[in-house]
C-alpha positions, 0 to 999 in steps of 0.5 A: 707529357704530350699525349701519344699520337700513334698511327696504328695499322689495325688488322696487320697480323705481322705487327700486333698492336702491342708491338706497334705501341712498343715501337712508338714509345721506344723511338720516342725514348731513343729520340729524346722526346720522352726524357729520362725519369719521365713518368709514363701515362697509366695503363688505363689512360693510354688504353682509353686515349688510343682505344686499346685494351689494357692488356695490349698496353700492358704487353707493350710496357712489359716488353719495354721493361724487359729490355730496360727502356723503362722501369716500374716503381711499386705503387707509383707507375712506369718511368723512363730508365737512364740509358747511356750512350748514343741515341742511334739505336737500330736506326739503319742508315740509308746505305744499310737500307740500300744494302738490304734492297741489294740483298733481296736482288742478290739471289733468286735461285741447343745450345747446351748439349748433353754429352751422353747418348740421347737415344733413350730419351723421349722426343717430340716428333711434332716439334719439326716438320721433316716433310718440308726438310725432306723437300729441301734435301731432295731439291738439292739432290735433284737440282744441285748434284754438280755442287755436291760433287765439289768440296764445300766452301771453308767459309760456308756455302754462299747461298746459305750465307746470303740467307743468313745475312737476310734473316738476321737483318730482318729478325735480329737487327743485325747488319752484315753482308754475306762475306762477313758470315762464317758457317761452322759445325757448331758453336764450339768449332766456331769458337776455335776460329775465334781463338785464332782470330783473337791472337792475330789481332793482339788479344790475349785475355778473354773474359767470360761469364761466371757462371757460364757456358763451360765448353766455350771456357774450355776451348779458350783455355786449351788454346792458351788464353788467360780467362777472367771470369766475371760474375753475373747478376740479374742484369747479366755480366757485371761490366764494372769488373771488366779490365781497363785493357784490350780484351775479348768478352763472351756474353749471352745478353738475351738469355744468359746461361744458366741464369736466364738474365737479360741484359738491359739496354743501359748495360748494353750501351755500357758494354759497347762503351767499354769495348770502344774505349779499350779496343775490345771485342764483344762476342755476342752468343745469341743462341736461342733468341727466337724462342721467347714466349712472352713478348717479342725477341729482344734485339741484338747488341750488334744492331745497337752499334752506330759505326759499322766500319769499326764494329766491336761485336762478333755475333754468334748464332745457331740453328740447333734450337730452331731446327733439330739438335742433330743439325750442327750448323752454326754461324758467326758474323764478323765485324767488317774490319775483321772479315778481311782477315778471313784468309788467315782464320780459315787457312788450312781449314776444310769445311766440316759442316755438311754441304748437303745440309747447308744447301738444304737449309738455304732452300729451307730458308728461301722457301719460307719454311724456316720462318714458319717453323720458328713460329710453330715452335715458339707457339708449341713450346709456349704451350708446353711451358704453360702446361709444365708450370701448371703442374709445378705450381700445384706442389707449392713454392715450398716444395718446388719452384721454376726459374728461366720461364720466359724463354729457351728450351728448359727451366731450372727446377729447385726441389725440396728433396733428400736426393742428390742432383745426380740421383734426380738426374738418373731417375729422370733418365730412366723415365726417358726425360732429359733433366740433369744437374750442373755445378754451375747451377747453385741450389738455395738452402734446403733445395736441389737444382736441376735443368729440365728440358720440358721442350723435348716432351710431347705436348699431350704427355707433358703434364703426366710425365712432369708430375711423374718425374717430380713425384719420384724425386719427393 
């Protein structure tokens, strides 16, 4: 293999060295310059050749491994994985670049919700800067009162749809225009829109992940859809079990709920291939992709498609995890050919998502507050997770283990206890801690599993509260 020739931009805080190395190796794999099965140079060799620390190289390799571009073979090294499908991944066409430039000139002016009251739960007020949110709200009230005296746009406020289209392109690699964006009061409401859309385009079978997000399943069932529940492995939904017929498939490829599985790049291409062959639709729920604490957020599936005019991916996103839970603002990005059917989807529908909050969020994003908040939240939750895991590790793996420790707002705890998960949930609630059981989370033999929202707890209390909770279960 030829030596790596990377031109680093040292000192650029926006693009750390490990990301620059990751991008270089990734592009070499995609372009075919590094062939399938090729062994990558050892960490020390690259570090020496490029004058980098071993940690920097290790971070880059880990990110490539998580996304499925390379695979580790014990006591042998890292090798390029088999990646089927096109090699045009995330290569933005010149027309797309033009659209992005035009967008910049266009305008100058948790996913999983506990259904019971949260008023008794401990919360962390440092997790969100409400002073900046207030500034955005007051900006709307002071300068846009004329808009507040009018009904909201059923599709969502244009200024917010523009900010969303700009944000998802820059952060998630999603290519779209504002007229493809639909804003709604939560993912569940948008799923109802999707149900109407599927029937309109002749799709009557919906495949979902098993285990998966039950509220979405219920909405499709209530609308009369046949559900085909597809098992989930450590690499996401088992694609080979999808039907060879026209259908929709709902997936969370970047952080599957509840397993936390990340779908590798090879599987993503296989899923896109399935949709292309069967004229199917992939519903990609990217509910908390920004909150990844080790490595960078993983690119969206929508950005992998190389034919924008006949896309097979409908992208779902939400602001509940990155703002605060009571803001029920979500959005979906329709494939271009389905955006033309918006009149049918929204016929007779009145926007139930607060117009005031939509306009405030548009200002919050335009001013840069949203981007600052995500960075702050990612760092804060990363520290909380580290503190939480430190306490858990002290008990030993034969007593308690934690899963889903790479991203998201919660971990799944497996605890050796005589208590039932319901009893564990009740005790945690009395302490003001959000931890609850789910039938979709299977327990290993002799252990009981429970979902623990460590992110809700104040950073200065998380170790004491976590220990107190675990002690009460043992």
